[in-house]
C-alpha positions in Angstrom: -13.5 -16.0 11.3 -16.8 -14.2 11.3 -19.0 -12.9 8.4 -20.8 -9.6 9.0 -23.2 -7.8 6.7 -21.9 -4.3 6.0 -23.4 -1.7 3.7 -24.6 -4.3 1.2 -21.4 -6.4 1.3 -19.9 -9.1 3.4 -17.3 -8.0 5.9 -15.0 -10.6 7.3 -13.7 -10.4 10.9 -10.7 -12.3 12.3 -9.7 -12.5 16.0 -6.1 -13.6 16.4 -4.7 -13.2 19.9 -5.2 -9.6 21.0 -5.7 -8.4 17.4 -8.9 -8.0 15.4 -8.9 -7.6 11.6 -11.7 -6.5 9.4 -11.6 -6.9 5.6 -13.6 -6.8 2.4 -11.8 -9.4 0.2 -14.3 -9.1 -2.7 -14.0 -5.3 -2.9 -10.5 -4.1 -3.6 -9.1 -6.9 -1.4 -9.3 -4.1 1.2 -8.0 -4.6 4.7 -10.2 -2.0 6.5 -9.1 -2.1 10.1 -6.6 -3.6 12.5 -7.1 -3.0 16.2 -5.5 -4.4 19.3 -7.0 -4.9 22.8 -4.4 -3.7 25.3 -3.8 -5.1 28.8 -6.1 -2.5 30.4 -8.9 -3.6 28.0 -8.7 -0.4 26.0 -8.6 -0.8 22.2 -5.9 0.8 20.0 -6.7 1.2 16.3 -3.6 0.5 14.2 -5.3 0.9 10.8 -7.7 3.8 10.5 -11.2 3.4 9.0 -13.6 6.3 8.8 -17.3 6.3 9.4 -19.1 5.9 6.1 -22.6 5.2 4.8 -21.7 3.8 1.4 -19.0 1.8 -0.4 -20.1 2.9 -3.9 -16.8 4.6 -4.4 -14.4 2.7 -2.2 -11.4 4.1 -4.0 -12.2 7.5 -2.5 -12.4 6.2 1.1 -9.3 7.2 3.1 -8.8 4.3 5.3 -7.5 0.7 5.7 -5.0 -0.4 3.0 -5.9 0.3 -0.6 -4.0 -2.0 -3.0 -2.1 -0.1 -5.7 -1.8 -2.1 -8.9 -0.4 -2.2 -11.6 1.3 1.1 -10.8 1.5 3.2 -7.7 0.7 6.9 -7.7 0.0 9.0 -10.8 1.1 7.9 -14.2 1.8 10.3 -17.1 2.5 10.1 -20.8 4.5 13.0 -22.2 3.2 15.2 -19.4 -0.5 14.1 -19.6 -1.7 12.7 -16.3 -3.8 9.5 -16.0 -2.1 7.9 -19.0 0.8 5.6 -19.7 2.6 4.2 -22.7 3.5 0.6 -22.9 6.5 -0.8 -24.8 4.2 -1.4 -27.8 4.0 2.4 -28.2 0.3 2.6 -27.5 -1.0 5.2 -25.1 -3.5 3.9 -22.6 -5.6 5.3 -19.7 -4.5 4.6 -16.1 -6.3 5.9 -13.0 -4.4 7.2 -10.1 -3.0 4.3 -8.1 -4.1 1.9 -10.8 -7.0 -0.5 -11.0 -7.1 -2.8 -8.0 -8.3 -0.5 -5.2 -11.7 0.0 -6.9 -11.7 -3.5 -8.5 -13.6 -6.7 -7.9 -11.8 -9.7 -6.4 -12.7 -13.4 -5.9 -11.6 -15.0 -2.6 -9.6 -18.1 -3.3 -8.6 -18.7 0.3 -10.5 -17.9 3.5 -9.2 -19.4 6.7 -8.7 -18.6 10.4 -5.5 -16.6 9.7 -6.4 -14.6 6.6 -7.4 -14.7 3.0 -6.2 -14.6 -0.6 -8.1 -12.9 -3.4 -7.8 -13.0 -7.2 -8.3 -9.7 -9.1 -11.1 -9.9 -11.7 -10.3 -7.2 -14.3 -13.3 -5.6 -16.0 -13.4 -4.1 -19.5 -12.0 -0.9 -18.2 -9.1 -2.6 -16.5 -8.4 -4.8 -19.6 -8.3 -1.7 -21.8 -5.8 0.0 -19.4 -3.6 -3.0 -18.8 -4.1 -5.5 -21.7 -2.2 -8.5 -20.6 -3.0 -12.1 -19.7 -2.2 -12.4 -16.0 -3.3 -13.4 -12.5 -2.9 -10.9 -9.7 -3.4 -12.2 -6.2 -3.5 -10.4 -2.9 -2.8 -12.5 0.2 -3.0 -11.6 3.9 -1.7 -13.6 6.9 -2.8 -12.3 10.3 -0.8 -13.0 13.5 -1.4 -11.9 17.1 0.6 -8.7 16.7 1.6 -8.5 13.0 0.4 -8.8 9.4 2.1 -10.2 6.3 0.7 -9.2 2.9 1.9 -10.4 -0.5 1.1 -9.1 -4.0 1.7 -11.8 -6.6 1.7 -11.3 -10.3 1.9 -14.2 -12.8 2.3 -13.6 -16.5 0.1 -16.1 -18.4 0.8 -14.5 -21.8 3.7 -14.2 -24.3 4.7 -10.5 -23.6 6.7 -9.2 -20.7 4.6 -7.3 -18.3 5.6 -4.1 -16.4 4.4 -3.4 -12.9 5.3 -1.3 -9.9 2.6 -2.0 -7.3 2.3 -0.9 -3.7 0.3 -0.2 -0.5 -1.4 2.9 0.9 -1.7 2.0 4.6 -3.7 4.6 6.6 -2.3 4.4 10.2 -4.2 5.9 13.1 -2.0 8.7 14.4 -1.6 9.7 17.2 -2.2 6.3 18.6 -2.2 7.3 22.3 -4.4 9.8 24.0 -2.7 13.1 24.7 -0.1 12.6 22.0 0.5 14.7 18.8 2.5 14.1 15.7 5.4 15.7 17.4 5.7 12.6 19.5 6.3 10.2 16.6 9.3 9.6 14.3 10.0 7.7 11.1 13.3 5.9 10.6 14.4 4.6 7.2 17.7 3.7 5.5 16.9 5.8 2.5 19.9 7.4 0.8 17.9 9.4 -1.8 14.7 11.5 -1.5 12.5 12.4 -4.5 9.4 14.3 -5.3 7.2 14.4 -8.4 6.8 17.4 -10.7 3.7 18.6 -12.6 4.6 16.4 -15.6 5.4 13.2 -13.7 9.1 13.6 -13.6 11.2 13.0 -10.5 13.5 15.6 -8.9 15.7 15.6 -5.8 13.9 16.6 -2.6 15.5 18.2 0.4 17.1 15.5 2.6 15.4 14.7 5.9 16.9 13.1 9.0 17.3 9.4 9.2 15.0 9.6 12.2 12.5 12.3 11.2 9.7 13.8 13.2 6.3 13.1 11.6 5.3 16.7 12.3 7.8 17.8 9.6 5.8 19.0 6.6 8.7 18.1 4.3 7.6 14.4 4.7 4.3 15.0 3.0 4.4 13.3 -0.5 8.1 12.5 0.0 9.6 9.4 -1.8 12.3 7.7 0.3 14.3 5.4 -1.9 17.7 3.7 -2.5 17.1 1.9 0.8 20.1 0.2 2.3 17.9 -2.1 4.5 14.6 -3.7 4.0 13.2 -2.5 7.4 11.9 0.8 8.6 10.1 1.9 11.8 7.6 4.4 13.2 8.2 5.1 16.9 6.1 6.8 19.6 9.0 8.2 21.4 7.5 8.8 24.9 6.5 5.2 25.2 8.9 3.5 22.9 6.1 1.6 21.1 6.9 0.9 17.5 5.6 -0.3 14.2 8.3 -2.3 12.5 8.1 -2.7 8.7 9.9 -5.1 6.4 9.3 -5.0 2.6 10.9 -6.5 -0.5 10.7 -8.6 -3.6 10.9 -12.3 -3.2 14.1 -13.5 -4.8 14.6 -10.2 -6.5 16.4 -7.6 -4.3 16.0 -4.0 -5.5 17.3 -0.7 -4.1 14.6 1.1 -6.2 11.9 0.0 -3.8 10.4 3.1 -2.1 8.6 4.3 1.0 6.2 7.2 0.5 4.9 9.3 3.4 1.7 11.3 3.1 -1.2 12.8 5.0 -4.0 15.1 3.9 -3.3 17.9 6.5 -2.1 18.5 10.0 -5.5 17.7 11.5 -6.0 14.3 9.7 -6.5 11.4 12.2 -4.2 9.2 10.0 -0.7 9.2 8.6 0.2 7.1 5.6 3.3 5.0 5.4 3.3 3.4 2.0 5.7 0.7 0.8 5.9 0.8 -3.0 7.9 -1.2 -5.5 9.3 2.0 -6.9 8.6 5.8 -7.3 5.5 7.0 -9.1 5.2 7.1 -12.9 7.5 4.1 -13.1 6.7 3.2 -16.7 7.8 6.5 -18.0 10.6 7.3 -15.5 12.0 3.8 -15.8 12.7 3.8 -12.0 11.3 1.0 -9.9 9.5 -0.6 -12.9 9.7 -4.4 -12.7 9.0 -6.8 -15.6 7.5 -10.2 -15.4 8.6 -12.5 -18.2 6.1 -14.9 -19.8 5.4 -17.9 -17.6 7.0 -16.3 -14.6 5.7 -14.9 -11.2 7.0 -12.0 -9.1 6.0 -11.3 -5.5 6.2 -8.1 -3.4 5.7 -8.5 0.3 5.3 -6.3 3.4 5.3 -7.4 7.0 4.2 -5.0 9.8 4.8 -5.9 13.5 3.6 -4.1 16.6 6.5 -3.9 19.1 
C-alpha cells in the first residue's frame, strides 16, 4: 500500500497481482480506479476516473464507485423531490443518492488488501437522517476481483430504514476498436421498472435476458425481482467478462435491483449499479430494509474479471 498526495488529499494505492487500486477512504470512501496490467504489458481500466483539478465537489465527479447511502437514487415526499418522510411522519431533506458520496469518513482499517471506513455524519446528514448508527464501507482487493460491503448498525432505539447501493462507473469500451454494440448485459431479472416525475414506479418495456449495451432502453432502467444473485457484462468478440454477485448477508431479498445508466452514447463509461432496491424506497415501500435496534445489516457486492 502506498500513500500519494492528490489535490490536497491523500490517495491510497494498492498493487495486488496484476491489479492496481486507487482510493480516497476519507472522502466518500471513494474507490476511484481499478486497472489491470495485461500479459502484453498494456493497461486496461476497469473503473473509469476522469481528469480533474479539484475534489471540492466530489459528488459531481462521474467516476469510480460513489457510495449511495442511506437511499439510492432520488427520494420524494408526495411528489416533491429531494425529500423523504420517515415513519415518525416528519418530512426531511435528502440529497440525490443520499449522504455518503459527499461525506467524510474515518479509516478504521488500512492494510495490504484494502480498507474499512466509518461514515462521520455532519449536521446536514444528522438533520436528514436523524438516527444513532454506525455505517461502515469495507473493500477487499484481490488479484482480479473486488469485494465491497456496506454495513449499518443501529445503535438507537428506533428501527432504521435504508436502501443503499453502488454507482460503479465502468470504462466502456474496454478494448481498442470496440463499441457498445460489442457488449451485453445478462441478468435474471423478471421485472423492469422506471421512475416517473413524482417518484413512483411503473412497468418498463422488457429487455432481453442478454441485452446489448447499445440499447437505449437500458438507460435509467431498474432490473429487479432477480432470480439469481449473479449478473454479467460480456465483451462478446473476446468472451471477456465482469461477473457480479450481490446480496444481503443472511437476508435474501428479491427486491434487490440492478440499475443501468450512462450519460449519453459518447460517454467513456457505462454504469452497472447494484442497489438494495428501486429508487424512492421509503415512499414506494419497495426494497426498503429496516434495521432493528441493536442489530446490523450488510449489503455486499463482488466483481470478478474473467
